C-alpha positions in Angstrom: 51.5 144.7 225.8 51.8 141.2 227.4 50.7 137.9 226.0 51.2 134.3 227.2 52.7 131.4 225.5 52.3 127.8 226.4 55.6 126.0 227.1 54.6 122.3 227.1 56.9 119.6 228.4 57.3 117.1 225.6 60.4 115.4 226.9 58.7 112.0 227.5 57.3 111.6 224.0 60.4 113.1 222.5 62.6 110.6 224.3 60.4 107.7 223.1 60.6 108.9 219.5 64.4 109.6 219.5 65.2 106.4 221.2 63.0 104.4 218.9 61.1 103.0 221.8 57.8 104.6 220.7 56.7 101.1 219.7 56.3 100.1 223.3 52.9 101.6 222.8 51.2 98.6 221.2 47.8 100.1 220.7 48.3 101.9 217.4 45.1 104.0 217.7 46.4 105.3 221.1 49.8 106.0 219.7 48.3 107.9 216.8 46.2 110.0 219.3 49.3 110.7 221.4 51.3 111.8 218.4 48.4 113.9 217.1 48.1 115.6 220.5 51.8 116.7 220.4 51.6 117.6 216.7 48.6 119.8 217.4 50.5 121.5 220.2 53.4 122.2 217.9 51.5 123.3 214.9 48.2 125.0 215.9 49.2 126.3 219.3 52.5 127.8 218.1 50.7 129.5 215.2 48.1 131.1 217.5 50.7 132.2 220.0 53.0 133.6 217.3 50.2 135.5 215.7 49.3 137.1 219.0 52.9 137.9 219.8 53.4 139.4 216.3 50.3 141.5 216.5 51.2 142.8 219.9 54.8 143.6 218.9 54.0 145.1 215.5 50.6 146.8 216.1 49.9 147.6 219.7 53.4 148.4 221.0 54.2 151.0 218.3 50.8 152.6 218.8 51.2 152.9 222.5 54.7 154.2 222.2 53.2 157.4 220.7 51.7 158.2 224.1 53.0 158.9 227.5 53.8 155.2 228.1 57.0 155.7 230.1 56.6 154.9 233.8 57.6 157.2 236.7 61.0 155.7 237.0 61.9 156.9 233.5 64.6 159.7 233.2 62.3 161.7 230.8 58.9 161.1 232.5 59.3 163.7 235.3 59.9 166.5 232.7 57.1 165.5 230.3 53.7 166.9 230.5 51.2 164.0 230.8 48.3 163.9 228.3 44.8 163.8 229.7 43.3 160.3 229.8 40.4 161.5 227.6 42.8 161.9 224.7 43.4 158.2 224.7 39.6 157.6 224.7 39.0 159.9 221.7 41.3 157.9 219.4 39.3 155.0 217.9 42.5 153.1 217.0 43.1 152.1 220.6 39.7 150.5 220.9 40.1 148.8 217.5 43.6 147.5 218.4 42.5 146.2 221.8 39.2 144.8 220.5 41.1 142.8 217.9 43.6 141.6 220.5 40.7 140.5 222.6 39.4 138.5 219.7 42.8 136.9 219.3 43.0 136.1 223.0 39.6 134.5 222.9 40.9 132.3 220.0 44.0 131.4 221.9 41.8 130.5 224.9 39.6 128.3 222.7 42.7 126.6 221.2 44.1 125.9 224.6 40.7 124.6 225.8 40.5 122.2 222.9 44.0 121.0 223.7 43.0 120.5 227.4 39.9 118.6 226.4 42.0 116.4 224.0 44.5 115.8 226.8 41.7 114.7 229.2 40.3 112.3 226.6 43.8 111.0 225.9 44.4 110.4 229.6 41.2 108.4 229.8 42.3 106.3 226.7 45.7 105.7 228.4 44.1 104.6 231.6 41.8 102.3 229.8 44.7 100.8 227.9 46.7 100.3 231.0 43.8 98.7 232.7 43.2 96.4 229.7 46.9 95.4 229.8 46.7 94.7 233.5 43.8 92.4 233.0 45.6 90.3 230.4 
């Protein structure tokens, strides 16, 4: 029932934008890449995370709540007869639900990996720009 969401720290770029000091980045291509990086994070990554959260909340949780999902600390659990584990395996819905969630998690992982790769490339560009400025 769990899922992860990225909580990026965007304070540096947000402060530059809100203060109007974003123009201290003279290399316009670099500035465009920085802004694109944060826009991708806001747009694509939030969409993937929200789709995963919605699917989990609206599909998986209601399905699991049909079963003996309460833990041993529950007030009701000690009095409820547990269903045999085989009954869970005999319902194809659980496999379908979890398989689709697995596909969604793979998509989330791919999205995050693309963002990591973009960030690494961006860091190289920033280093090159700083080195270029130091040599002038």
